N, C-alpha and C positions, 0 to 999 in steps of 0.2 A: 487561468487554467486553459482556456481555449487555445491560446497561443503556444502551449506547451504539449499539445497532444502528440506530436511526433516524438518528442523526448520520452514520453510515457509509453506510447503504444508500439513504437518501432525499435527493434534492437539496434544498439549503437553501431554494430558492424554494418548493417544495411544503410544506416544514415551516413556513415563515413564513405561508403561506396558511392552513394548518391552525390554527396558533396564533391567527391573527386571527379565524378563524371561531369558535373556541372562546371567545375573549374576547367576541365579539359576542353569543353565545347562553349565556354563562356555563356552559360545558360542557367536557368533556374528549373528547368523541366523535371529533372530527376527528383529533386526535393519536393517540388509541387506535387508529383505523383504520390510521394509518400504521405503528404498531408491528406490527400483524398483517400488513400488506403487506410490511414489512421482513423479518419472520420467514419468510414464504413464499418470499422470493427466495433463501434459502439452500438449498443442495443437501443431500440426505440421504446422499450417497455417503461410505462409510467412509474413503476416501483423499482426501477433500476438502482443498484448500489454502486454503479461504476463511477459516479461523481465522487463519492466518498473514497473509493479505491484510488482515484487519481489524486485527490487532495492528500491522501496519506503518502503517496509517492513523492509529491512536491515537498511536503514537510520533512519527510525522512531524508531526502537527498539534500535539501538546502539548509535545513537547520541541524540535523544530526550528522550530516556528511556521510550517510550510509547509502552507497550506490545500490540500485536495484539490479540484481543479476538474473532474475527470472520474472518475466512479466506475463500474466495470464492472457493479456489481449493478443499476444503473438501466438498463443496456443489454441485459440478459439477457431473452430471450423465453421461456425455459423454465428453471425452477429447477435442472433436472438437466443443463443444457447449460452449458459454460464458454465465456465470452467470449474470443475469440482476439485478444489484444492485451496491453498492459501491464496490471499489477495496479493500475491507477489512475494519474492524472497529477496532479502537484502543482506549485505555482507560487510564485515569489517575484520581487521586483523589487529591483535594486541601487539604491544611493543616487544613482547617475548615470542611472537610468532603463532599464537593461538588463533585459529580461524573461528570467527563468531558468525553464525548463520541466523538471521532474524527472520522469522515467519511473520508476514503481515496480515492484519485483519482489520476491517473497517465496518462499522455499523452506524448508520444515521437513521434514527427513529424519532418519533414525536416524544416518546417518554424516555427520560435519562436512564432510569433503572432497567428498562427493557434493553436499551442499547448496550449498557454495561454488561448485563447478564449474558445476552447472546454473543457479544463480541468475545468475551473470555471463555464462554463455553465452546465456541468454534475454534478458538486458539489453542485451548488446552491440549487436545490429542497430539498436535504437532510438537509439543514441548516436553510432555511427561511420559508418553508411552515408552516402554522398554524397547531396546533395539531388536527388531525382528522384521521379517519380510512383509508382514501385514500391517505394520505401523502406518499411521496416517501420513507421516512425512515421507515414506518410501517413494511414493509416486513422484513427488517434487524432487527428491534426491536423484532419482533416475533421470528425470528431465534435466536437472542441473548438470549431470555428467555429460549430456549431449548438447543442451541448448543454453548453457550458461552464457550470459551476455557479458563478455569480459573486455574491459578496457584499462583496468588498473593492474599494472604488472605484479604488485605485491599480493593482491587478492587472487590473481591468476595463479601465481606460484603456490599459494596456500591451498587453493582448491585442487591443484594437481597432486599435491602431497596427500590431501584428504582422500582422493579417490584412488590413490595407490595403496591398496589394502595390504600390500606386502611390506609397507614401510611403517615404522613405529610412529611416524608423524601423522598417520591417518587417524590416530586417536586424539590428536590435539585439536579438538573442536568443541565448541560450546554452543548449544542451541538456545536462542533468545527469541524475544517477541517484540514487535512494534505494532501498536494498536492506535486506532482513532475511533473515538466515540463522539457522534454529533447528536444533538437533541434540541428540542424546543426549549427556550429560556424565557421566563416570565418577565424579565427586566427590559425587554425591548419594547418600544412603543407600538401600539396597535394602529393599523390603518394609516391615516394621515397625521396622527398625533406626532408631537415632536418631543425629544428628550435631550438632556445635556449629556454629551459624551462621557464626561467625567463621572456622572451618576451611574452610567452603564458599566463603566470600568470598575467602580467601587462595588456595585452589586455583584458583578462576576467574581471579584476577589472574595466576597463573603460567601457566595455559593460554592466556591472552589473547595472549601473544607468539606462540604457535604458530599460533593462528587468524589473527593478523595477518599472519604470514609466508605462510601458505596463500593468504590473500586477495591479498597483494602479487604472488605467483607467478601467480595466476589472472588478475589484472588485466593483467599483461605478456602472457600468452598470448592474451588477448582484445583486446589493443592498446587497453586502456582506461586506461593509467597516466597519461595527460594529461587525462582527463576527471574533473570534479568529481563524486564519488559519496559520499553519506552512507551508512554501513553500520551496521546494528544486528546484533550477535551475541547470540543468545538461547540459552544453554545450558539444556537441559530434562532432567528426570528420565527423560522418555520422549516421543519425538515422536508415537508412536501414542497414548500416554495423553493427550497434549495435544489431539489431534483428537477423541478419544472424549469428553473432558471438555467440549470446545467444543460438540459436538453435543448433549450432555446439557443443558448450560446453556441452549442455545437451545430446548430442548424438542423436538428432532428425533430420531426413531428412525432409526439408520443402516441403510442397506441392505447 
């Protein structure tokens, strides 16, 4: 994760400019400056959720092949302030040209039920509110019209048609979600104890049905059962340990 901070926190256009400058001057200076800028954008707060947000980015882009087109890190004016909106916006285009906008949300808590509850409670307004100027997603949509990080020509064309409200193609959009819930899992060994990897895998598969049921129940409560949502479940030895390890890897002393 540490080695991917520029991919996550810096818009692709800025990274491309830096790479071009470095090629021109046979240097690494411009990209190195972006690495430092990316580091400074992360908060030092001990209860930060930015590690989960970055993990969601990596899983969504690498496993679901959904490029992030709006990153909250580039919108922050203060590293210690949290951006009030989705944990990123991702995009895809169907074979018949429908634009799919995925609002991202990540929660890493000690308790699985609390992580699932708060994740879908936060995601719900972006996906089910009727179209109007005060809808939760409107802020992100306005930012997309101005700050969308575009490198895929197919997605670029689909977004252009979406924001052209005079075109019938602007209605060809589907709002979706991509979520990550991380939580403490009891099947990891404690302290210096050892465990067989296969036993952990088997225990996680058994637990998966319970996580799936909890997610299904929460989706019904939030009226999201008809919305397309990709969900990553990430069992951890310790949610707090994950946050501490993330800050340490980033070279950040937590407050």
